[in-house]
Wavefront OBJ file of the C-alpha trace (Angstrom):
o trace
v -4.214 -3.197 -9.464
v -0.849 -2.279 -7.371
v 0.620 -0.945 -10.495
v -2.659 1.509 -10.901
v -1.993 2.969 -7.638
v -0.489 6.400 -8.398
v 2.854 7.752 -6.621
v 2.014 9.202 -3.281
v -1.216 7.217 -2.793
v -1.616 4.059 -0.995
v -4.111 1.050 -0.517
v -4.649 -1.384 2.620
v -4.293 -5.039 1.886
v -7.761 -5.229 2.896
v -8.796 -2.511 0.583
v -7.359 -4.533 -2.547
v -9.374 -7.739 -1.528
v -12.370 -5.751 -1.357
v -11.927 -4.197 -4.682
v -11.139 -7.715 -6.267
v -13.938 -9.364 -4.418
v -11.830 -12.292 -3.424
v -9.890 -13.321 -0.754
v -8.546 -11.154 2.510
v -5.738 -8.878 3.428
v -3.701 -11.932 4.199
v -4.080 -13.528 0.616
v -3.171 -10.073 -0.887
v -0.321 -9.875 1.348
v 0.882 -13.360 0.467
v 0.565 -12.903 -2.963
v 2.780 -9.705 -2.817
v 5.392 -10.998 -0.607
v 5.762 -14.147 -2.973
v 5.379 -12.571 -6.509
v 5.271 -8.730 -5.907
v 8.943 -7.678 -6.326
v 8.173 -5.968 -9.737
v 5.260 -3.727 -8.598
v 5.336 -0.808 -6.242
v 4.625 -2.768 -3.259
v 5.295 0.310 -0.698
v 1.951 1.523 -1.953
v 0.214 -1.345 -0.280
v 0.045 -1.095 3.608
v -1.525 -2.225 6.703
v -4.635 -0.501 7.477
v -3.031 1.437 10.071
v -0.515 2.718 7.623
v 2.230 0.782 8.481
v 4.810 -0.967 6.241
v 5.124 -4.570 5.612
v 7.193 -6.417 8.151
v 10.960 -5.844 7.690
v 10.134 -3.345 5.005
v 9.765 -0.163 7.110
v 13.133 1.771 5.992
v 12.683 0.838 2.263
v 9.183 1.876 2.248
v 9.592 5.037 3.918
v 12.129 6.184 1.482
v 9.974 5.625 -1.055
v 7.193 7.352 0.567
v 9.161 10.342 1.005
v 10.584 10.506 -2.481
v 6.823 10.435 -3.660
v 5.503 12.791 -1.296
v 3.198 10.613 0.546
v 1.442 11.891 3.509
v 3.093 10.669 6.754
v 2.128 10.442 10.255
v 5.084 11.220 12.604
v 7.408 10.086 9.519
v 6.741 6.421 10.251
v 3.108 5.643 9.037
v 1.167 6.634 6.014
v -1.583 8.991 6.960
v -4.381 6.880 5.668
v -6.920 9.805 5.725
v -4.730 11.754 3.206
v -3.249 9.066 1.222
v -5.667 6.488 0.920
v -6.560 6.061 -3.058
v -9.980 5.570 -4.470
v -9.967 3.612 -7.616
v -12.191 4.763 -10.284
v -14.321 1.948 -11.758
v -15.618 2.531 -15.098
l 1 2 3 4 5 6 7 8 9 10 11 12 13 14 15 16 17 18 19 20 21 22 23 24 25 26 27 28 29 30 31 32 33 34 35 36 37 38 39 40 41 42 43 44 45 46 47 48 49 50 51 52 53 54 55 56 57 58 59 60 61 62 63 64 65 66 67 68 69 70 71 72 73 74 75 76 77 78 79 80 81 82 83 84 85 86 87 88
C-alpha cells in the first residue's frame, strides 16, 4: 500500500488501516517502524500532517524533494497532499 502512494502525496496511518479494513493507526505505525525501511515511509504521516517521531528532518527533506505541500514548512498540508487510492 505504501509503495502505491505517489511522490508528493501522503496518507495518514489511519487512512491505511481504514483502506485495509484491519487494525488501526498504531498497528500501521508498528509495522512501518519494524519492517518499513524499504518503502517510502515519509509518505505516511500522522493525521495532523506531522512526521513519525524522530524522523521529522529526514521526512522534511523527502517532502521538499518531492514537492509535497507543507504548512509552515514543518507539516504536510493534509488538505492538499492526502492521496485517494483508486479502487478497481
